C-alpha positions as CSV (number, residue, x, y, z in Angstrom):
1,M,102.8,24.1,-48.3
2,V,104.5,22.0,-46.0
3,W,101.4,21.0,-44.1
4,K,100.1,19.4,-47.9
5,L,103.4,17.4,-48.3
6,L,103.2,16.0,-44.7
7,V,99.7,15.8,-45.1
8,A,100.4,13.7,-48.5
9,A,102.9,11.8,-47.0
10,L,101.1,10.8,-44.1
11,I,98.1,9.5,-46.7
12,V,100.4,7.8,-48.6
13,F,102.5,5.8,-45.4
14,V,98.5,4.9,-44.4
15,L,97.9,3.8,-47.7
16,L,100.8,1.4,-47.7
17,I,100.0,0.0,-44.1
18,A,96.6,-0.6,-45.5
19,V,97.7,-2.5,-48.8
20,A,100.4,-4.2,-46.8
21,A,97.3,-5.6,-44.0
22,V,95.0,-6.5,-46.9
23,Y,98.3,-8.6,-48.4
24,R,98.7,-10.4,-45.5
25,F,95.7,-11.3,-44.6
26,F,94.7,-12.7,-48.1
27,V,97.8,-14.5,-48.7
28,F,98.3,-16.2,-45.3
29,R,94.5,-16.4,-44.6
30,G,93.7,-19.7,-46.3
31,S,97.2,-21.4,-45.9
32,G,97.3,-23.1,-42.5
33,V,95.4,-23.8,-39.5
34,P,94.0,-21.5,-37.4
35,I,96.1,-21.3,-33.9
36,V,96.3,-19.1,-30.8
37,F,99.9,-19.1,-29.6
38,R,102.1,-17.0,-27.5
39,M,105.9,-17.1,-27.1
40,C,107.9,-16.6,-24.0
41,G,110.2,-14.0,-23.5
42,R,114.1,-13.9,-22.8
43,E,113.6,-14.4,-19.0
44,G,111.2,-17.1,-19.5
45,Q,108.2,-15.5,-19.0
46,P,105.0,-16.1,-21.0
47,G,103.8,-13.2,-23.2
48,Q,100.4,-12.6,-25.1
49,W,98.1,-14.5,-26.8
50,S,98.1,-14.3,-30.2
51,H,95.7,-15.5,-32.9
52,G,97.2,-16.6,-35.9
53,I,97.8,-19.3,-38.5
54,M,100.2,-21.7,-38.7
55,R,101.7,-23.6,-42.0
56,F,102.9,-26.8,-41.9
57,T,106.1,-26.9,-44.6
58,E,108.8,-30.0,-45.0
59,D,111.2,-28.4,-42.8
60,S,109.4,-26.0,-40.6
61,G,106.4,-24.7,-39.0
62,Q,105.7,-21.4,-39.9
63,L,103.4,-19.1,-37.3
64,V,101.9,-15.6,-38.8
65,K,100.2,-13.5,-36.5
66,L,96.6,-12.1,-37.8
67,F,97.2,-9.0,-36.3
68,S,101.0,-8.2,-37.8
69,I,102.0,-6.5,-41.0
70,R,105.3,-8.0,-41.7
71,P,105.6,-9.3,-45.1
72,R,106.4,-12.7,-44.2
73,F,105.6,-15.0,-41.5
74,D,107.1,-14.1,-37.6
75,V,108.0,-17.2,-36.3
76,E,109.4,-20.2,-38.0
77,L,110.2,-23.0,-36.1
78,D,112.7,-26.0,-37.2
79,R,110.6,-29.3,-37.5
80,A,113.4,-31.5,-36.8
81,S,114.0,-29.4,-33.4
82,I,109.8,-29.1,-32.0
83,H,109.5,-30.8,-28.8
84,L,106.0,-30.7,-27.7
85,D,105.2,-31.7,-24.3
86,A,101.8,-33.4,-23.1
87,S,98.8,-31.1,-23.6
88,R,96.9,-30.2,-20.6
89,K,93.5,-28.2,-20.3
90,P,93.5,-24.1,-20.0
91,Q,94.5,-23.5,-15.9
92,T,95.0,-19.6,-15.5
93,S,92.4,-17.1,-15.9
94,G,94.4,-15.7,-19.1
95,E,94.3,-19.3,-20.8
96,L,90.5,-19.6,-20.0
97,A,89.3,-16.3,-21.6
98,V,91.6,-16.6,-24.8
99,L,91.0,-19.9,-25.3
100,E,87.5,-22.0,-26.5
101,P,86.0,-24.5,-24.7
102,G,87.5,-27.8,-25.4
103,E,90.7,-26.6,-26.5
104,L,94.0,-27.6,-24.9
105,V,97.4,-25.8,-24.2
106,V,100.8,-27.4,-25.5
107,S,104.0,-26.5,-24.1
108,F,106.9,-26.8,-26.7
109,E,110.4,-26.0,-27.4
110,A,112.4,-25.6,-30.8
111,D,114.7,-23.7,-32.2
112,D,114.2,-20.9,-35.0
113,R,115.7,-20.5,-38.3
114,R,118.1,-18.7,-36.8
115,G,119.0,-21.3,-34.5
116,R,118.1,-19.6,-31.5
117,K,116.1,-21.6,-28.6
118,V,112.6,-20.5,-28.6
119,S,109.4,-22.0,-26.4
120,G,105.8,-21.0,-26.0
121,D,102.5,-22.3,-25.4
122,F,99.7,-23.4,-28.4
123,G,96.1,-23.1,-27.8
124,L,94.9,-26.3,-29.9
125,D,91.5,-28.0,-30.5
126,T,91.7,-31.6,-29.9
127,Q,91.6,-32.2,-34.4
128,T,94.8,-29.5,-34.9
129,H,96.7,-30.8,-32.0
130,A,96.7,-34.3,-33.2
131,A,97.5,-33.2,-36.8
132,M,100.6,-31.2,-35.4
133,R,101.8,-34.2,-32.9
134,S,101.3,-36.4,-36.2
135,W,103.4,-33.9,-38.3
136,V,106.5,-33.6,-35.5
137,E,106.4,-37.2,-34.9
138,A,106.3,-37.9,-38.5
139,C,109.7,-35.7,-39.4
140,S,111.5,-37.9,-42.0
141,I,114.9,-39.0,-41.1
142,Q,115.8,-37.9,-44.8
143,S,114.8,-34.4,-44.5
144,V,117.2,-34.1,-41.3
145,K,119.5,-35.8,-43.1
146,R,119.5,-33.7,-46.0
147,R,119.1,-30.8,-44.4
148,R,121.9,-31.1,-41.9
149,A,124.2,-31.9,-44.7
150,R,124.2,-28.5,-46.3
151,F,125.0,-26.9,-42.9
152,Y,128.4,-29.1,-43.1
């Protein structure tokens, strides 16, 4: 009797995980730009590369890992605080293994939506790199002033 309840609970749990994964896949898949990224840890060491989607909104860039079951985005970067370094070609064996030929590595620093400093690297093709740099540079002063007014 107890085994039947445990098996039933396990089946329900697995079904919930599957529904969450399918929901995330269909909601986020077509709503942004494919991207490869890695975040730096607290010690400043780069983490693992993740495939994902980046959605550009008026105030933030939302990073969504493809192989995650969170119902929302994984990282949200404040647009006004994003600083992109110069692009470079992949150099390490890890970068060469993950990135496609012709993609560039762009290091970034930004504040997340909680106000914490975050940093990492994006692996971008040339079109996505141009789009991201244009989006960051086009951050309107009015939207920055409007957002800052909410916090004071």
